[in-house]
ZAMARGU-4260 file (C-alpha; in steps of 0.2 Angstrom, whole numbers, plus 5000, padded with zeros to 4 digits):
<rodrens>
0) 4128/5007/4855 | 4129/4990/4848 | 4146/4981/4848 | 4150/4970/4833 | 4165/4958/4831
5) 4171/4958/4813 | 4180/4942/4807 | 4190/4941/4791 | 4186/4926/4781 | 4202/4918/4775
10) 4204/4901/4768 | 4217/4888/4775 | 4226/4889/4758 | 4229/4908/4760 | 4236/4906/4778
15) 4248/4892/4772 | 4255/4903/4758 | 4257/4918/4769 | 4267/4908/4782 | 4278/4901/4768
20) 4281/4918/4761 | 4286/4924/4778 | 4298/4910/4781 | 4306/4912/4764 | 4309/4931/4768
25) 4315/4928/4785 | 4328/4914/4778 | 4334/4926/4764 | 4337/4940/4777 | 4346/4928/4788
30) 4357/4922/4774 | 4361/4940/4768 | 4366/4945/4786 | 4377/4930/4788 | 4385/4932/4771
35) 4388/4951/4775 | 4395/4947/4792 | 4407/4933/4787 | 4413/4939/4771 | 4432/4936/4770
40) 4444/4942/4757 | 4459/4930/4754 | 4475/4939/4750 | 4489/4929/4744 | 4505/4934/4752
45) 4518/4938/4739 | 4535/4930/4740 | 4548/4944/4741 | 4567/4944/4742 | 4566/4946/4761
50) 4569/4927/4764 | 4579/4920/4749 | 4580/4901/4748 | 4591/4890/4739 | 4577/4884/4728
55) 4562/4895/4723 | 4545/4890/4729 | 4552/4879/4743 | 4548/4881/4761 | 4562/4884/4775
60) 4564/4869/4787 | 4558/4874/4805 | 4576/4871/4812 | 4584/4884/4800 | 4577/4901/4805
65) 4589/4911/4794 | 4599/4918/4809 | 4616/4911/4803 | 4625/4920/4789 | 4622/4912/4772
70) 4607/4902/4778 | 4596/4898/4763 | 4586/4884/4770 | 4596/4870/4762 | 4595/4854/4772
75) 4586/4841/4761 | 4592/4826/4771 | 4588/4834/4788 | 4605/4832/4795 | 4604/4847/4806
80) 4587/4843/4812 | 4587/4844/4832 | 4590/4827/4839 | 4577/4819/4850 | 4580/4802/4860
85) 4566/4790/4865 | 4566/4781/4881 | 4559/4764/4878 | 4554/4751/4891 | 4561/4733/4890
90) 4552/4720/4879 | 4543/4706/4887 | 4553/4690/4887 | 4542/4677/4894 | 4545/4661/4885
95) 4529/4653/4892 | 4518/4667/4886 | 4508/4666/4870 | 4512/4685/4866 | 4526/4695/4871
100) 4523/4714/4870 | 4536/4726/4865 | 4541/4739/4877 | 4532/4756/4877 | 4539/4773/4876
105) 4542/4780/4893 | 4548/4798/4888 | 4558/4809/4877 | 4575/4818/4879 | 4581/4832/4868
110) 4600/4836/4872 | 4608/4853/4870 | 4618/4849/4854 | 4628/4866/4854 | 4636/4862/4871
115) 4655/4864/4870 | 4668/4857/4882 | 4687/4857/4882 | 4689/4838/4885 | 4695/4833/4867
120) 4697/4839/4850 | 4679/4835/4847 | 4671/4847/4859 | 4653/4847/4854 | 4641/4836/4864
125) 4633/4830/4848 | 4640/4826/4831 | 4625/4831/4821 | 4622/4848/4827 | 4619/4864/4817
130) 4632/4874/4825 | 4645/4860/4823 | 4640/4859/4804 | 4642/4878/4802 | 4660/4877/4810
135) 4665/4863/4799 | 4658/4872/4783 | 4667/4887/4788 | 4684/4878/4791 | 4683/4869/4775
140) 4678/4884/4765 | 4693/4894/4772 | 4705/4880/4767 | 4696/4878/4750 | 4699/4897/4747
145) 4717/4895/4751 | 4718/4880/4740 | 4709/4887/4725 | 4720/4903/4725 | 4736/4893/4727
150) 4732/4881/4713 | 4728/4896/4701 | 4743/4906/4707 | 4756/4892/4706 | 4750/4886/4689
155) 4750/4904/4682 | 4767/4908/4689 | 4776/4891/4685 | 4766/4884/4670 | 4765/4867/4679
160) 4749/4858/4683 | 4744/4858/4702 | 4744/4839/4701 | 4761/4838/4693 | 4768/4850/4706
165) 4765/4838/4720 | 4778/4826/4712 | 4791/4840/4709 | 4790/4845/4727 | 4797/4829/4733
170) 4813/4832/4723 | 4816/4850/4727 | 4802/4861/4735 | 4800/4878/4726 | 4790/4893/4727
175) 4788/4904/4711 | 4802/4895/4703 | 4814/4898/4718 | 4822/4884/4728 | 4817/4883/4746
180) 4830/4879/4759 | 4821/4863/4766 | 4814/4847/4759 | 4796/4841/4759 | 4799/4831/4775
185) 4804/4846/4785 | 4789/4855/4778 | 4777/4841/4783 | 4784/4841/4801 | 4783/4860/4803
190) 4765/4860/4796 | 4759/4847/4808 | 4767/4855/4823 | 4760/4872/4819 | 4742/4866/4814
195) 4742/4855/4830 | 4746/4870/4841 | 4733/4881/4832 | 4719/4867/4834 | 4723/4864/4852
200) 4721/4883/4855 | 4705/4884/4845 | 4697/4870/4854 | 4701/4877/4871 | 4688/4891/4867
205) 4670/4887/4873 | 4662/4902/4866 | 4653/4897/4850 | 4655/4914/4841 | 4674/4915/4845
210) 4677/4898/4839 | 4672/4904/4822 | 4678/4922/4822 | 4692/4923/4835 | 4696/4941/4831
215) 4711/4949/4838 | 4728/4944/4830 | 4718/4933/4818 | 4708/4948/4811 | 4719/4963/4811
220) 4708/4972/4798 | 4692/4968/4808 | 4684/4959/4793 | 4673/4948/4804 | 4659/4961/4802
225) 4641/4955/4800 | 4640/4960/4782 | 4656/4951/4778 | 4652/4935/4787 | 4639/4930/4773
230) 4652/4935/4760 | 4665/4924/4767 | 4653/4909/4768 | 4648/4912/4750 | 4665/4913/4744
235) 4670/4897/4754 | 4656/4887/4746 | 4661/4893/4729 | 4679/4888/4733 | 4674/4871/4738
240) 4665/4868/4722 | 4680/4874/4712 | 4692/4862/4721 | 4680/4848/4718 | 4680/4853/4699
245) 4699/4854/4699 | 4701/4837/4705 | 4687/4830/4694 | 4694/4838/4678 | 4711/4830/4682
250) 4705/4813/4686 | 4694/4813/4670 | 4705/4822/4657 | 4722/4824/4666 | 4723/4842/4664
255) 4726/4856/4677 | 4715/4871/4682 | 4721/4884/4669 | 4720/4871/4655 | 4703/4866/4659
260) 4697/4884/4661 | 4705/4888/4644 | 4697/4873/4635 | 4680/4878/4643 | 4682/4896/4636
265) 4686/4890/4619 | 4670/4880/4618 | 4660/4896/4616
</rodrens>
């Protein structure tokens, strides 16, 4: 039998068009697969009440992790930011040289700012530390709560402004219109001796938790629970603002706390 070779007659133009169509189809398929394999759905994380901050739509500083009671991420000046020291080499001091280079940084050192000792009345190793700031805030808040309550109670019971009561105490100390059997000098001495002993006793404690919440005889009702710690710091902050308001009102208008509150209520 006769064997014949059949050859298809195609022009160069047809071959070029076929090759281009194949490339276009292959590229389209590759893009489709790539798009299907790398498609990402961006879900915006909703801000919920799990981490309340002092100002909405702000970010918490890295050094405030929310573990302390009442921590709302408020540190705009960065005072409680961890301290880091740089060790720098000495500068070149060659008077005959045209250029004296500054000393280069040799290394860094990060101290433990929450280390407590019993050497002095300032037991913390660093002044600017988060734990020391919390201790100072809590102490000032407790004094402010006593002061705010004392101002309102004395003005309500005696009718005398808290600022005017200071002058009256120098003549004859009174409590609820009852004369006390000692003068202001005896009261100042007794207060200094008692508070000095309490502060010496408190600063002998090296446990950070017991320095703030000693418990025992100082907490007979066991109020230093986790839920009440945050309530205490909130009330302390409010009392500090109230005491600042009492002082500002007296300096500006010469009125006491109850008179200022009454004038504010009448404005509505």
